[in-house]
Each structure stands twice: as structure tokens, then as C-alpha cells.
Jmol script that loads the backbone (N, CA, C; Angstrom):
load data "model"
ATOM      1  N   MET A   1      20.636   9.063  -3.924  1.00  0.00           N
ATOM      2  CA  MET A   1      19.256   8.887  -4.434  1.00  0.00           C
ATOM      3  C   MET A   1      18.305   9.322  -3.371  1.00  0.00           C
ATOM      4  N   ALA A   2      17.230  10.040  -3.751  1.00  0.00           N
ATOM      5  CA  ALA A   2      16.265  10.498  -2.831  1.00  0.00           C
ATOM      6  C   ALA A   2      15.417   9.356  -2.296  1.00  0.00           C
ATOM      7  N   THR A   3      14.917   9.481  -1.109  1.00  0.00           N
ATOM      8  CA  THR A   3      14.056   8.572  -0.521  1.00  0.00           C
ATOM      9  C   THR A   3      12.646   8.647  -1.076  1.00  0.00           C
ATOM     10  N   ARG A   4      12.055   7.597  -1.515  1.00  0.00           N
ATOM     11  CA  ARG A   4      10.657   7.622  -1.946  1.00  0.00           C
ATOM     12  C   ARG A   4       9.779   7.195  -0.850  1.00  0.00           C
ATOM     13  N   ARG A   5       8.585   7.906  -0.811  1.00  0.00           N
ATOM     14  CA  ARG A   5       7.601   7.653   0.261  1.00  0.00           C
ATOM     15  C   ARG A   5       6.479   6.824  -0.375  1.00  0.00           C
ATOM     16  N   VAL A   6       6.299   5.636   0.098  1.00  0.00           N
ATOM     17  CA  VAL A   6       5.351   4.631  -0.471  1.00  0.00           C
ATOM     18  C   VAL A   6       4.343   4.243   0.586  1.00  0.00           C
ATOM     19  N   LEU A   7       3.104   4.351   0.225  1.00  0.00           N
ATOM     20  CA  LEU A   7       1.930   3.919   1.095  1.00  0.00           C
ATOM     21  C   LEU A   7       1.263   2.734   0.584  1.00  0.00           C
ATOM     22  N   PHE A   8       1.192   1.676   1.401  1.00  0.00           N
ATOM     23  CA  PHE A   8       0.539   0.442   0.975  1.00  0.00           C
ATOM     24  C   PHE A   8      -0.872   0.442   1.613  1.00  0.00           C
ATOM     25  N   LEU A   9      -1.927   0.111   0.769  1.00  0.00           N
ATOM     26  CA  LEU A   9      -3.284   0.099   1.270  1.00  0.00           C
ATOM     27  C   LEU A   9      -3.924  -1.275   0.956  1.00  0.00           C
ATOM     28  N   CYS A  10      -4.747  -1.727   1.932  1.00  0.00           N
ATOM     29  CA  CYS A  10      -5.584  -2.853   1.652  1.00  0.00           C
ATOM     30  C   CYS A  10      -6.928  -2.504   2.426  1.00  0.00           C
ATOM     31  N   SER A  11      -7.729  -3.522   2.826  1.00  0.00           N
ATOM     32  CA  SER A  11      -9.006  -3.239   3.358  1.00  0.00           C
ATOM     33  C   SER A  11      -8.916  -2.820   4.894  1.00  0.00           C
ATOM     34  N   ARG A  12      -8.375  -3.776   5.588  1.00  0.00           N
ATOM     35  CA  ARG A  12      -8.374  -3.526   7.102  1.00  0.00           C
ATOM     36  C   ARG A  12      -7.000  -3.377   7.690  1.00  0.00           C
ATOM     37  N   ASN A  13      -5.992  -3.278   6.874  1.00  0.00           N
ATOM     38  CA  ASN A  13      -4.595  -3.022   7.420  1.00  0.00           C
ATOM     39  C   ASN A  13      -4.220  -4.067   8.479  1.00  0.00           C
ATOM     40  N   ARG A  14      -4.622  -5.386   8.206  1.00  0.00           N
ATOM     41  CA  ARG A  14      -4.207  -6.426   9.175  1.00  0.00           C
ATOM     42  C   ARG A  14      -3.237  -7.423   8.561  1.00  0.00           C
ATOM     43  N   LEU A  15      -3.391  -7.623   7.245  1.00  0.00           N
ATOM     44  CA  LEU A  15      -2.608  -8.738   6.645  1.00  0.00           C
ATOM     45  C   LEU A  15      -1.803  -8.268   5.442  1.00  0.00           C
ATOM     46  N   ARG A  16      -2.327  -7.873   4.382  1.00  0.00           N
ATOM     47  CA  ARG A  16      -1.525  -7.609   3.204  1.00  0.00           C
ATOM     48  C   ARG A  16      -0.702  -6.277   3.278  1.00  0.00           C
ATOM     49  N   SER A  17      -1.313  -5.150   3.567  1.00  0.00           N
ATOM     50  CA  SER A  17      -0.571  -3.928   3.604  1.00  0.00           C
ATOM     51  C   SER A  17       0.460  -3.880   4.746  1.00  0.00           C
ATOM     52  N   PRO A  18       0.152  -4.464   5.938  1.00  0.00           N
ATOM     53  CA  PRO A  18       1.307  -4.433   6.991  1.00  0.00           C
ATOM     54  C   PRO A  18       2.425  -5.369   6.562  1.00  0.00           C
ATOM     55  N   THR A  19       2.072  -6.464   5.899  1.00  0.00           N
ATOM     56  CA  THR A  19       3.164  -7.320   5.380  1.00  0.00           C
ATOM     57  C   THR A  19       4.001  -6.546   4.411  1.00  0.00           C
ATOM     58  N   ALA A  20       3.423  -5.892   3.452  1.00  0.00           N
ATOM     59  CA  ALA A  20       4.166  -5.070   2.492  1.00  0.00           C
ATOM     60  C   ALA A  20       5.001  -4.014   3.199  1.00  0.00           C
ATOM     61  N   GLU A  21       4.463  -3.385   4.163  1.00  0.00           N
ATOM     62  CA  GLU A  21       5.251  -2.385   4.895  1.00  0.00           C
ATOM     63  C   GLU A  21       6.411  -2.964   5.575  1.00  0.00           C
ATOM     64  N   GLN A  22       6.228  -4.168   6.162  1.00  0.00           N
ATOM     65  CA  GLN A  22       7.354  -4.785   6.829  1.00  0.00           C
ATOM     66  C   GLN A  22       8.429  -5.306   5.851  1.00  0.00           C
ATOM     67  N   VAL A  23       7.996  -5.911   4.727  1.00  0.00           N
ATOM     68  CA  VAL A  23       8.880  -6.443   3.737  1.00  0.00           C
ATOM     69  C   VAL A  23       9.770  -5.377   3.140  1.00  0.00           C
ATOM     70  N   PHE A  24       9.142  -4.213   2.790  1.00  0.00           N
ATOM     71  CA  PHE A  24       9.888  -3.149   2.086  1.00  0.00           C
ATOM     72  C   PHE A  24      10.453  -2.091   3.027  1.00  0.00           C
ATOM     73  N   SER A  25      10.267  -2.292   4.332  1.00  0.00           N
ATOM     74  CA  SER A  25      10.866  -1.298   5.301  1.00  0.00           C
ATOM     75  C   SER A  25      12.400  -1.311   5.334  1.00  0.00           C
ATOM     76  N   THR A  26      12.931  -2.375   4.916  1.00  0.00           N
ATOM     77  CA  THR A  26      14.419  -2.524   4.969  1.00  0.00           C
ATOM     78  C   THR A  26      15.126  -2.118   3.618  1.00  0.00           C
ATOM     79  N   TRP A  27      14.285  -1.898   2.616  1.00  0.00           N
ATOM     80  CA  TRP A  27      14.898  -1.470   1.301  1.00  0.00           C
ATOM     81  C   TRP A  27      15.479  -0.160   1.355  1.00  0.00           C
ATOM     82  N   PRO A  28      16.574   0.030   0.743  1.00  0.00           N
ATOM     83  CA  PRO A  28      17.283   1.367   0.721  1.00  0.00           C
ATOM     84  C   PRO A  28      16.389   2.386  -0.069  1.00  0.00           C
ATOM     85  N   ASN A  29      16.451   3.608   0.383  1.00  0.00           N
ATOM     86  CA  ASN A  29      15.846   4.777  -0.318  1.00  0.00           C
ATOM     87  C   ASN A  29      14.289   4.624  -0.363  1.00  0.00           C
ATOM     88  N   LEU A  30      13.727   3.840   0.579  1.00  0.00           N
ATOM     89  CA  LEU A  30      12.236   3.772   0.689  1.00  0.00           C
ATOM     90  C   LEU A  30      11.886   4.118   2.116  1.00  0.00           C
ATOM     91  N   ASP A  31      10.817   4.882   2.260  1.00  0.00           N
ATOM     92  CA  ASP A  31      10.135   5.211   3.459  1.00  0.00           C
ATOM     93  C   ASP A  31       8.732   4.706   3.244  1.00  0.00           C
ATOM     94  N   VAL A  32       8.296   3.730   4.043  1.00  0.00           N
ATOM     95  CA  VAL A  32       7.039   3.073   3.814  1.00  0.00           C
ATOM     96  C   VAL A  32       6.049   3.175   5.014  1.00  0.00           C
ATOM     97  N   ASP A  33       4.817   3.089   4.606  1.00  0.00           N
ATOM     98  CA  ASP A  33       3.709   3.191   5.654  1.00  0.00           C
ATOM     99  C   ASP A  33       2.587   2.322   5.101  1.00  0.00           C
ATOM    100  N   SER A  34       1.595   1.964   5.965  1.00  0.00           N
ATOM    101  CA  SER A  34       0.442   1.209   5.482  1.00  0.00           C
ATOM    102  C   SER A  34      -0.817   1.734   6.248  1.00  0.00           C
ATOM    103  N   ALA A  35      -1.962   1.428   5.586  1.00  0.00           N
ATOM    104  CA  ALA A  35      -3.254   1.819   6.201  1.00  0.00           C
ATOM    105  C   ALA A  35      -4.310   0.954   5.520  1.00  0.00           C
ATOM    106  N   GLY A  36      -5.516   1.014   6.112  1.00  0.00           N
ATOM    107  CA  GLY A  36      -6.692   0.305   5.564  1.00  0.00           C
ATOM    108  C   GLY A  36      -7.745   1.299   5.092  1.00  0.00           C
ATOM    109  N   LEU A  37      -8.480   0.912   4.172  1.00  0.00           N
ATOM    110  CA  LEU A  37      -9.606   1.724   3.621  1.00  0.00           C
ATOM    111  C   LEU A  37     -10.991   1.491   4.299  1.00  0.00           C
ATOM    112  N   ALA A  38     -11.124   0.363   5.014  1.00  0.00           N
ATOM    113  CA  ALA A  38     -12.356   0.091   5.687  1.00  0.00           C
ATOM    114  C   ALA A  38     -12.517   0.910   6.966  1.00  0.00           C
ATOM    115  N   ASP A  39     -13.746   1.082   7.372  1.00  0.00           N
ATOM    116  CA  ASP A  39     -14.029   1.861   8.540  1.00  0.00           C
ATOM    117  C   ASP A  39     -13.473   1.203   9.818  1.00  0.00           C
ATOM    118  N   ASP A  40     -13.357  -0.134   9.734  1.00  0.00           N
ATOM    119  CA  ASP A  40     -12.819  -0.861  10.966  1.00  0.00           C
ATOM    120  C   ASP A  40     -11.394  -1.308  10.809  1.00  0.00           C
ATOM    121  N   ALA A  41     -10.631  -0.593  10.009  1.00  0.00           N
ATOM    122  CA  ALA A  41      -9.202  -0.899   9.788  1.00  0.00           C
ATOM    123  C   ALA A  41      -8.441  -0.747  11.042  1.00  0.00           C
ATOM    124  N   GLU A  42      -7.365  -1.544  11.192  1.00  0.00           N
ATOM    125  CA  GLU A  42      -6.472  -1.439  12.374  1.00  0.00           C
ATOM    126  C   GLU A  42      -5.916   0.028  12.376  1.00  0.00           C
ATOM    127  N   THR A  43      -5.404   0.425  11.239  1.00  0.00           N
ATOM    128  CA  THR A  43      -4.902   1.789  11.030  1.00  0.00           C
ATOM    129  C   THR A  43      -5.674   2.360   9.862  1.00  0.00           C
ATOM    130  N   ALA A  44      -6.638   3.197  10.116  1.00  0.00           N
ATOM    131  CA  ALA A  44      -7.469   3.844   9.037  1.00  0.00           C
ATOM    132  C   ALA A  44      -6.668   4.876   8.296  1.00  0.00           C
ATOM    133  N   LEU A  45      -6.874   4.830   6.967  1.00  0.00           N
ATOM    134  CA  LEU A  45      -6.181   5.844   6.150  1.00  0.00           C
ATOM    135  C   LEU A  45      -6.444   7.266   6.558  1.00  0.00           C
ATOM    136  N   THR A  46      -5.454   8.156   6.618  1.00  0.00           N
ATOM    137  CA  THR A  46      -5.676   9.481   6.975  1.00  0.00           C
ATOM    138  C   THR A  46      -5.277  10.435   5.842  1.00  0.00           C
ATOM    139  N   ALA A  47      -5.733  11.631   5.842  1.00  0.00           N
ATOM    140  CA  ALA A  47      -5.401  12.624   4.885  1.00  0.00           C
ATOM    141  C   ALA A  47      -3.852  12.904   4.867  1.00  0.00           C
ATOM    142  N   GLU A  48      -3.306  12.892   6.097  1.00  0.00           N
ATOM    143  CA  GLU A  48      -1.864  13.110   6.221  1.00  0.00           C
ATOM    144  C   GLU A  48      -1.081  12.076   5.482  1.00  0.00           C
ATOM    145  N   GLN A  49      -1.425  10.800   5.610  1.00  0.00           N
ATOM    146  CA  GLN A  49      -0.761   9.757   4.913  1.00  0.00           C
ATOM    147  C   GLN A  49      -0.875   9.929   3.365  1.00  0.00           C
ATOM    148  N   LEU A  50      -1.971  10.354   2.880  1.00  0.00           N
ATOM    149  CA  LEU A  50      -2.093  10.574   1.451  1.00  0.00           C
ATOM    150  C   LEU A  50      -1.259  11.708   1.022  1.00  0.00           C
ATOM    151  N   ASP A  51      -1.219  12.798   1.858  1.00  0.00           N
ATOM    152  CA  ASP A  51      -0.376  13.936   1.494  1.00  0.00           C
ATOM    153  C   ASP A  51       1.068  13.585   1.498  1.00  0.00           C
ATOM    154  N   TRP A  52       1.550  12.769   2.445  1.00  0.00           N
ATOM    155  CA  TRP A  52       2.925  12.307   2.605  1.00  0.00           C
ATOM    156  C   TRP A  52       3.347  11.426   1.420  1.00  0.00           C
ATOM    157  N   ALA A  53       2.520  10.506   0.905  1.00  0.00           N
ATOM    158  CA  ALA A  53       2.902   9.557  -0.060  1.00  0.00           C
ATOM    159  C   ALA A  53       3.196  10.043  -1.412  1.00  0.00           C
ATOM    160  N   GLU A  54       4.217   9.530  -2.080  1.00  0.00           N
ATOM    161  CA  GLU A  54       4.509   9.834  -3.438  1.00  0.00           C
ATOM    162  C   GLU A  54       3.914   8.746  -4.341  1.00  0.00           C
ATOM    163  N   LEU A  55       3.972   7.474  -3.840  1.00  0.00           N
ATOM    164  CA  LEU A  55       3.414   6.318  -4.637  1.00  0.00           C
ATOM    165  C   LEU A  55       2.477   5.630  -3.658  1.00  0.00           C
ATOM    166  N   ILE A  56       1.260   5.361  -4.115  1.00  0.00           N
ATOM    167  CA  ILE A  56       0.277   4.624  -3.316  1.00  0.00           C
ATOM    168  C   ILE A  56       0.040   3.264  -4.016  1.00  0.00           C
ATOM    169  N   VAL A  57       0.190   2.269  -3.250  1.00  0.00           N
ATOM    170  CA  VAL A  57       0.141   0.884  -3.768  1.00  0.00           C
ATOM    171  C   VAL A  57      -1.075   0.198  -3.119  1.00  0.00           C
ATOM    172  N   VAL A  58      -2.061  -0.176  -3.927  1.00  0.00           N
ATOM    173  CA  VAL A  58      -3.290  -0.824  -3.391  1.00  0.00           C
ATOM    174  C   VAL A  58      -3.190  -2.386  -3.745  1.00  0.00           C
ATOM    175  N   MET A  59      -3.891  -3.119  -3.036  1.00  0.00           N
ATOM    176  CA  MET A  59      -3.853  -4.594  -3.260  1.00  0.00           C
ATOM    177  C   MET A  59      -4.851  -5.077  -4.298  1.00  0.00           C
ATOM    178  N   GLU A  60      -5.988  -4.427  -4.427  1.00  0.00           N
ATOM    179  CA  GLU A  60      -7.026  -4.812  -5.364  1.00  0.00           C
ATOM    180  C   GLU A  60      -7.627  -3.619  -6.085  1.00  0.00           C
ATOM    181  N   ALA A  61      -8.223  -3.863  -7.285  1.00  0.00           N
ATOM    182  CA  ALA A  61      -8.891  -2.781  -8.056  1.00  0.00           C
ATOM    183  C   ALA A  61      -9.940  -2.099  -7.238  1.00  0.00           C
ATOM    184  N   SER A  62     -10.671  -2.907  -6.399  1.00  0.00           N
ATOM    185  CA  SER A  62     -11.741  -2.214  -5.566  1.00  0.00           C
ATOM    186  C   SER A  62     -11.182  -1.206  -4.585  1.00  0.00           C
ATOM    187  N   HIS A  63      -9.893  -1.424  -4.149  1.00  0.00           N
ATOM    188  CA  HIS A  63      -9.306  -0.441  -3.277  1.00  0.00           C
ATOM    189  C   HIS A  63      -9.031   0.836  -4.022  1.00  0.00           C
ATOM    190  N   ARG A  64      -8.571   0.680  -5.264  1.00  0.00           N
ATOM    191  CA  ARG A  64      -8.241   1.934  -6.053  1.00  0.00           C
ATOM    192  C   ARG A  64      -9.687   2.717  -6.312  1.00  0.00           C
ATOM    193  N   ARG A  65     -10.652   1.992  -6.570  1.00  0.00           N
ATOM    194  CA  ARG A  65     -11.972   2.659  -6.830  1.00  0.00           C
ATOM    195  C   ARG A  65     -12.439   3.360  -5.520  1.00  0.00           C
ATOM    196  N   ARG A  66     -12.297   2.703  -4.363  1.00  0.00           N
ATOM    197  CA  ARG A  66     -12.750   3.315  -3.149  1.00  0.00           C
ATOM    198  C   ARG A  66     -11.833   4.522  -2.780  1.00  0.00           C
ATOM    199  N   LEU A  67     -10.546   4.380  -3.045  1.00  0.00           N
ATOM    200  CA  LEU A  67      -9.676   5.503  -2.823  1.00  0.00           C
ATOM    201  C   LEU A  67     -10.018   6.704  -3.672  1.00  0.00           C
ATOM    202  N   GLN A  68     -10.288   6.479  -4.899  1.00  0.00           N
ATOM    203  CA  GLN A  68     -10.494   7.571  -5.852  1.00  0.00           C
ATOM    204  C   GLN A  68     -11.905   8.166  -5.484  1.00  0.00           C
ATOM    205  N   ALA A  69     -12.886   7.352  -5.109  1.00  0.00           N
ATOM    206  CA  ALA A  69     -14.188   7.895  -4.734  1.00  0.00           C
ATOM    207  C   ALA A  69     -14.099   8.746  -3.523  1.00  0.00           C
ATOM    208  N   ARG A  70     -13.272   8.384  -2.588  1.00  0.00           N
ATOM    209  CA  ARG A  70     -13.279   9.166  -1.232  1.00  0.00           C
ATOM    210  C   ARG A  70     -12.237  10.274  -1.235  1.00  0.00           C
ATOM    211  N   HIS A  71     -11.177  10.138  -2.012  1.00  0.00           N
ATOM    212  CA  HIS A  71     -10.042  11.118  -1.854  1.00  0.00           C
ATOM    213  C   HIS A  71      -9.456  11.630  -3.202  1.00  0.00           C
ATOM    214  N   ARG A  72     -10.349  11.767  -4.211  1.00  0.00           N
ATOM    215  CA  ARG A  72      -9.915  12.138  -5.505  1.00  0.00           C
ATOM    216  C   ARG A  72      -8.963  13.381  -5.486  1.00  0.00           C
ATOM    217  N   ALA A  73      -9.380  14.454  -4.809  1.00  0.00           N
ATOM    218  CA  ALA A  73      -8.623  15.683  -4.777  1.00  0.00           C
ATOM    219  C   ALA A  73      -7.236  15.560  -4.260  1.00  0.00           C
ATOM    220  N   ARG A  74      -7.036  14.632  -3.241  1.00  0.00           N
ATOM    221  CA  ARG A  74      -5.729  14.430  -2.665  1.00  0.00           C
ATOM    222  C   ARG A  74      -4.769  13.564  -3.508  1.00  0.00           C
ATOM    223  N   LEU A  75      -5.368  12.840  -4.544  1.00  0.00           N
ATOM    224  CA  LEU A  75      -4.609  12.052  -5.384  1.00  0.00           C
ATOM    225  C   LEU A  75      -3.987  12.698  -6.608  1.00  0.00           C
ATOM    226  N   LYS A  76      -4.290  13.921  -6.787  1.00  0.00           N
ATOM    227  CA  LYS A  76      -3.800  14.653  -7.941  1.00  0.00           C
ATOM    228  C   LYS A  76      -2.239  14.597  -7.994  1.00  0.00           C
ATOM    229  N   GLY A  77      -1.692  14.191  -9.151  1.00  0.00           N
ATOM    230  CA  GLY A  77      -0.209  14.074  -9.278  1.00  0.00           C
ATOM    231  C   GLY A  77       0.352  12.929  -8.644  1.00  0.00           C
ATOM    232  N   LYS A  78      -0.393  12.066  -7.991  1.00  0.00           N
ATOM    233  CA  LYS A  78       0.221  10.909  -7.334  1.00  0.00           C
ATOM    234  C   LYS A  78      -0.058   9.586  -8.174  1.00  0.00           C
ATOM    235  N   ARG A  79       0.888   8.734  -8.158  1.00  0.00           N
ATOM    236  CA  ARG A  79       0.688   7.452  -8.851  1.00  0.00           C
ATOM    237  C   ARG A  79       0.055   6.456  -7.912  1.00  0.00           C
ATOM    238  N   VAL A  80      -0.949   5.744  -8.447  1.00  0.00           N
ATOM    239  CA  VAL A  80      -1.648   4.673  -7.687  1.00  0.00           C
ATOM    240  C   VAL A  80      -1.461   3.427  -8.465  1.00  0.00           C
ATOM    241  N   ALA A  81      -0.812   2.460  -7.859  1.00  0.00           N
ATOM    242  CA  ALA A  81      -0.485   1.189  -8.527  1.00  0.00           C
ATOM    243  C   ALA A  81      -1.307   0.090  -7.843  1.00  0.00           C
ATOM    244  N   CYS A  82      -1.819  -0.857  -8.638  1.00  0.00           N
ATOM    245  CA  CYS A  82      -2.626  -1.913  -8.084  1.00  0.00           C
ATOM    246  C   CYS A  82      -1.898  -3.265  -8.329  1.00  0.00           C
ATOM    247  N   LEU A  83      -1.700  -3.992  -7.337  1.00  0.00           N
ATOM    248  CA  LEU A  83      -0.972  -5.288  -7.263  1.00  0.00           C
ATOM    249  C   LEU A  83      -1.767  -6.478  -7.677  1.00  0.00           C
ATOM    250  N   ASP A  84      -3.121  -6.370  -7.513  1.00  0.00           N
ATOM    251  CA  ASP A  84      -4.081  -7.539  -7.788  1.00  0.00           C
ATOM    252  C   ASP A  84      -3.698  -8.750  -6.900  1.00  0.00           C
ATOM    253  N   ILE A  85      -3.537  -8.464  -5.617  1.00  0.00           N
ATOM    254  CA  ILE A  85      -3.290  -9.573  -4.666  1.00  0.00           C
ATOM    255  C   ILE A  85      -4.535  -9.715  -3.783  1.00  0.00           C
ATOM    256  N   PRO A  86      -5.154 -10.910  -3.924  1.00  0.00           N
ATOM    257  CA  PRO A  86      -6.455 -11.090  -3.177  1.00  0.00           C
ATOM    258  C   PRO A  86      -6.272 -11.333  -1.733  1.00  0.00           C
ATOM    259  N   ASP A  87      -7.337 -11.117  -0.980  1.00  0.00           N
ATOM    260  CA  ASP A  87      -7.325 -11.223   0.500  1.00  0.00           C
ATOM    261  C   ASP A  87      -7.449 -12.679   0.936  1.00  0.00           C
ATOM    262  N   ARG A  88      -6.364 -13.440   0.673  1.00  0.00           N
ATOM    263  CA  ARG A  88      -6.414 -14.899   1.136  1.00  0.00           C
ATOM    264  C   ARG A  88      -5.077 -15.353   1.692  1.00  0.00           C
ATOM    265  N   TYR A  89      -4.344 -14.402   2.291  1.00  0.00           N
ATOM    266  CA  TYR A  89      -3.017 -14.667   2.860  1.00  0.00           C
ATOM    267  C   TYR A  89      -2.994 -14.183   4.289  1.00  0.00           C
ATOM    268  N   ALA A  90      -2.224 -14.856   5.140  1.00  0.00           N
ATOM    269  CA  ALA A  90      -1.932 -14.497   6.438  1.00  0.00           C
ATOM    270  C   ALA A  90      -0.815 -13.473   6.509  1.00  0.00           C
ATOM    271  N   PHE A  91      -0.734 -12.744   7.597  1.00  0.00           N
ATOM    272  CA  PHE A  91       0.358 -11.738   7.776  1.00  0.00           C
ATOM    273  C   PHE A  91       1.739 -12.445   7.661  1.00  0.00           C
ATOM    274  N   MET A  92       2.538 -11.934   6.822  1.00  0.00           N
ATOM    275  CA  MET A  92       3.944 -12.446   6.566  1.00  0.00           C
ATOM    276  C   MET A  92       3.999 -13.865   6.048  1.00  0.00           C
ATOM    277  N   GLN A  93       2.803 -14.384   5.544  1.00  0.00           N
ATOM    278  CA  GLN A  93       2.800 -15.688   4.859  1.00  0.00           C
ATOM    279  C   GLN A  93       3.835 -15.732   3.707  1.00  0.00           C
ATOM    280  N   PRO A  94       4.709 -16.724   3.581  1.00  0.00           N
ATOM    281  CA  PRO A  94       5.755 -16.721   2.613  1.00  0.00           C
ATOM    282  C   PRO A  94       5.243 -16.541   1.170  1.00  0.00           C
ATOM    283  N   GLU A  95       4.037 -17.096   0.928  1.00  0.00           N
ATOM    284  CA  GLU A  95       3.514 -16.845  -0.490  1.00  0.00           C
ATOM    285  C   GLU A  95       3.153 -15.422  -0.718  1.00  0.00           C
ATOM    286  N   LEU A  96       2.641 -14.768   0.253  1.00  0.00           N
ATOM    287  CA  LEU A  96       2.318 -13.346   0.192  1.00  0.00           C
ATOM    288  C   LEU A  96       3.603 -12.493   0.014  1.00  0.00           C
ATOM    289  N   VAL A  97       4.556 -12.823   0.821  1.00  0.00           N
ATOM    290  CA  VAL A  97       5.862 -12.130   0.714  1.00  0.00           C
ATOM    291  C   VAL A  97       6.404 -12.234  -0.703  1.00  0.00           C
ATOM    292  N   ALA A  98       6.393 -13.475  -1.249  1.00  0.00           N
ATOM    293  CA  ALA A  98       6.882 -13.688  -2.616  1.00  0.00           C
ATOM    294  C   ALA A  98       6.115 -12.880  -3.699  1.00  0.00           C
ATOM    295  N   LEU A  99       4.793 -12.918  -3.476  1.00  0.00           N
ATOM    296  CA  LEU A  99       3.952 -12.111  -4.454  1.00  0.00           C
ATOM    297  C   LEU A  99       4.240 -10.639  -4.361  1.00  0.00           C
ATOM    298  N   LEU A 100       4.451 -10.126  -3.143  1.00  0.00           N
ATOM    299  CA  LEU A 100       4.773  -8.716  -2.989  1.00  0.00           C
ATOM    300  C   LEU A 100       6.147  -8.338  -3.647  1.00  0.00           C
ATOM    301  N   LEU A 101       7.131  -9.195  -3.397  1.00  0.00           N
ATOM    302  CA  LEU A 101       8.429  -8.963  -4.012  1.00  0.00           C
ATOM    303  C   LEU A 101       8.348  -8.986  -5.520  1.00  0.00           C
ATOM    304  N   LYS A 102       7.582  -9.943  -6.051  1.00  0.00           N
ATOM    305  CA  LYS A 102       7.396 -10.114  -7.561  1.00  0.00           C
ATOM    306  C   LYS A 102       6.650  -8.848  -8.176  1.00  0.00           C
ATOM    307  N   LYS A 103       5.509  -8.501  -7.511  1.00  0.00           N
ATOM    308  CA  LYS A 103       4.679  -7.491  -8.066  1.00  0.00           C
ATOM    309  C   LYS A 103       5.033  -6.066  -7.739  1.00  0.00           C
ATOM    310  N   ALA A 104       5.346  -5.826  -6.471  1.00  0.00           N
ATOM    311  CA  ALA A 104       5.750  -4.481  -6.085  1.00  0.00           C
ATOM    312  C   ALA A 104       7.218  -4.157  -6.134  1.00  0.00           C
ATOM    313  N   GLY A 105       8.066  -5.199  -6.066  1.00  0.00           N
ATOM    314  CA  GLY A 105       9.523  -5.009  -6.184  1.00  0.00           C
ATOM    315  C   GLY A 105       9.946  -4.122  -7.393  1.00  0.00           C
ATOM    316  N   PRO A 106       9.442  -4.472  -8.582  1.00  0.00           N
ATOM    317  CA  PRO A 106       9.874  -3.650  -9.796  1.00  0.00           C
ATOM    318  C   PRO A 106       9.409  -2.250  -9.676  1.00  0.00           C
ATOM    319  N   LEU A 107       8.244  -1.956  -9.013  1.00  0.00           N
ATOM    320  CA  LEU A 107       7.764  -0.587  -8.911  1.00  0.00           C
ATOM    321  C   LEU A 107       8.670   0.256  -8.008  1.00  0.00           C
ATOM    322  N   LEU A 108       9.357  -0.479  -7.089  1.00  0.00           N
ATOM    323  CA  LEU A 108      10.079   0.195  -6.009  1.00  0.00           C
ATOM    324  C   LEU A 108      11.594   0.323  -6.169  1.00  0.00           C
ATOM    325  N   ARG A 109      12.035  -0.351  -7.244  1.00  0.00           N
ATOM    326  CA  ARG A 109      13.518  -0.318  -7.433  1.00  0.00           C
ATOM    327  C   ARG A 109      13.921   0.990  -8.046  1.00  0.00           C
TER     328      ARG A 109
END
end "model"
wireframe off; spacefill off
backbone 0.3
color backbone group
């Protein structure tokens, strides 16, 4: 089975998307990365990351809107999935991990 390239996005790439990257980094046939959409993100989203990704997973609908507003041309032919996970969890918090497995797991199997 071919490896799928999945990019996780949140606002600042400090809590939710890095947790998702860590959780799914051990899954077979997945190559994962993460970034933030805010100007002050730990790892700010790059054009190269968007070109690399086959599936883009955002945490909130506002992230999808910001992504589409800024990068519409680079998203052609790419699937963007929204998990609806609010920004109220700490990095690797067990409740966040459980939510990610429940909501993103089926997309990544």
C-alpha cells in the first residue's frame, strides 16, 4: 500500500496539530507533518508543505476558510478535512489524543 502524505493544521502549531503529527507518526503507510496558519506559528505553513500533502486536516472551520482564502490555487485536487476540535487542549493531553483518534483515525485508515 502506498504511503499517504497528511498535513495537520491548526492556528499556531503548538498544541493540536503537533499532537496529531506525533499520534499518527507511528501509523503504517502514513507520512505526516504539521504547521500553523497564524503569522506567529511555531512552524508556519509553507507552499512546499501544501504541495507535498495529499490530505490536509484542519482543526476548525475557521482554519479551512483561512487556508482557502490564502492558498486556493494550491488546494486544487486536494482533500481538506475539518475535525472540529476546539483550541482548549494541551499538547498530548489524553482527551485530545482520544478525539484525534476518533475523528481523524477513520480518515487515515
